[in-house]
C-alpha positions as CSV (number, residue, x, y, z in Angstrom):
1,M,101.7,82.7,91.3
2,S,100.3,81.9,87.9
3,S,102.4,82.4,84.7
4,T,99.4,84.0,83.0
5,V,97.1,86.9,83.9
6,Q,94.3,85.6,86.0
7,P,91.8,88.5,86.2
8,S,89.9,87.0,89.1
9,E,93.0,86.3,91.2
10,W,94.4,89.8,90.5
11,L,91.1,91.5,91.3
12,A,90.9,89.6,94.6
13,A,94.4,90.7,95.5
14,L,93.6,94.3,94.7
15,Q,90.5,94.1,96.8
16,A,92.4,92.6,99.7
17,Q,94.7,95.5,99.6
18,G,91.9,98.0,99.8
19,Y,91.6,98.9,96.1
20,R,88.2,99.7,94.7
21,L,87.0,97.2,92.1
22,T,85.5,99.1,89.2
23,P,84.3,98.0,85.8
24,V,87.3,99.8,84.2
25,K,89.8,97.9,86.3
26,T,88.0,94.6,85.5
27,A,88.1,95.5,81.8
28,L,91.8,96.4,82.0
29,L,92.7,93.1,83.6
30,E,90.7,91.4,80.9
31,T,92.8,93.3,78.3
32,L,96.0,92.2,80.1
33,S,94.9,88.6,80.1
34,H,95.1,88.7,76.2
35,A,98.3,90.8,76.0
36,V,101.6,89.7,74.6
37,F,104.3,90.6,77.1
38,P,106.2,92.8,77.5
39,V,103.5,95.4,77.4
40,S,103.4,99.1,78.3
41,A,100.8,101.0,80.3
42,E,100.4,103.3,77.3
43,K,99.7,100.5,74.8
44,T,97.3,98.9,77.3
45,W,95.5,102.3,77.6
46,E,95.2,102.5,73.8
47,L,93.8,99.0,73.6
48,A,91.4,99.6,76.5
49,R,90.0,102.8,74.9
50,Q,88.9,100.8,71.9
51,A,86.4,99.0,74.0
52,R,85.9,101.7,76.6
53,P,86.7,105.2,75.2
54,S,86.3,106.9,78.5
55,T,89.1,104.9,80.1
56,G,91.5,107.4,81.7
57,R,95.3,107.2,81.2
58,A,96.0,107.8,84.9
59,T,93.7,104.9,85.8
60,V,95.8,102.5,83.7
61,Y,99.1,103.8,85.1
62,R,97.8,103.6,88.7
63,L,96.7,100.0,88.1
64,F,100.1,99.0,86.7
65,D,101.7,100.6,89.8
66,A,99.4,98.6,92.0
67,L,100.0,95.3,90.1
68,E,103.8,95.9,90.3
69,S,103.6,96.6,94.1
70,L,101.5,93.4,94.5
71,G,104.2,91.4,92.7
72,F,102.1,90.5,89.6
73,L,104.1,92.7,87.1
74,R,107.8,93.5,86.8
75,R,108.8,96.8,85.3
76,V,111.5,96.5,82.6
77,H,113.3,98.8,80.2
78,G,112.1,97.7,76.8
79,L,112.0,98.8,73.2
80,N,112.9,102.5,72.8
81,H,113.8,102.7,76.6
82,C,110.2,103.1,77.7
83,N,108.8,101.4,80.7
84,Q,107.3,98.1,79.9
85,Y,106.0,95.3,82.1
86,V,106.4,91.5,82.1
87,L,104.6,89.0,84.3
88,A,106.6,88.8,87.5
89,Q,106.4,85.0,88.1
90,D,110.1,84.7,87.3
91,S,111.3,88.0,88.8
92,S,114.4,86.5,90.4
93,R,115.7,85.3,87.0
94,P,117.6,87.6,84.7
95,L,115.6,89.0,81.8
96,I,116.9,89.6,78.3
97,V,115.1,92.1,76.0
98,C,115.6,92.5,72.3
99,L,116.3,96.1,71.4
100,L,114.9,95.7,67.9
101,C,111.6,93.7,68.3
102,G,111.0,94.0,72.0
103,K,110.9,90.2,72.6
104,A,111.7,89.4,76.3
105,E,112.5,86.2,78.0
106,F,113.8,85.0,81.3
107,L,117.1,83.3,81.4
108,P,118.2,80.5,83.8
109,A,119.6,81.9,87.0
110,D,121.9,79.0,87.9
111,D,125.1,80.5,86.6
112,L,124.5,83.9,88.2
113,S,123.7,82.5,91.7
114,A,127.4,81.8,92.5
115,T,128.4,85.2,91.1
116,I,125.8,87.0,93.2
117,T,126.9,85.1,96.3
118,A,130.5,86.0,95.7
119,L,129.6,89.7,95.2
120,S,127.7,89.6,98.5
121,H,130.7,88.3,100.3
122,Q,133.1,90.7,98.6
123,S,131.0,93.8,99.3
124,G,129.7,92.8,102.7
125,Y,126.1,93.5,101.5
126,Q,123.4,91.1,102.3
127,I,121.5,90.7,99.0
128,H,117.7,90.8,99.4
129,A,116.6,91.1,95.8
130,T,118.1,91.1,92.3
131,H,116.7,92.6,89.2
132,I,119.0,91.8,86.3
133,Q,118.1,92.9,82.8
134,L,120.2,92.4,79.7
135,L,119.6,94.3,76.5
136,G,120.6,92.8,73.2
137,T,119.4,91.5,69.8
138,C,117.5,88.2,69.5
139,T,118.5,85.5,67.1
140,I,115.6,86.4,64.7
141,C,116.6,90.0,64.5
142,N,120.3,89.1,64.2
143,A,119.4,86.9,61.2
144,I,117.4,89.7,59.5
145,S,120.0,92.5,60.0
């Protein structure tokens, strides 16, 4: 999976899953291809309306849900606790999000692998997926405050 938004790849995946390809969806994917992640569906809707004022809010939210179910986007809790999305290429790695500026980055998973394996043994659960997100303050925001 690509580490950037590839509108043609995403459109093909949506079509393969039976989604209708509309000019609005194509425009939304083009908007996402220029987005700085993390991004919210609401912000994407606002940006899309600048170019296509008739773009419906529900259309954007449904597209984000579809892209998440296809594994292209990962929902995270971001700035002000609203749902935001990041590209899901590193979805197995822990994510850290700055509570002040909203910056998000994936962390190395190496140190957590042993801990997750130990938790699996201790609990008796077979772990199928992990979605670990940490909230904090980045170095730039720490320096400012």
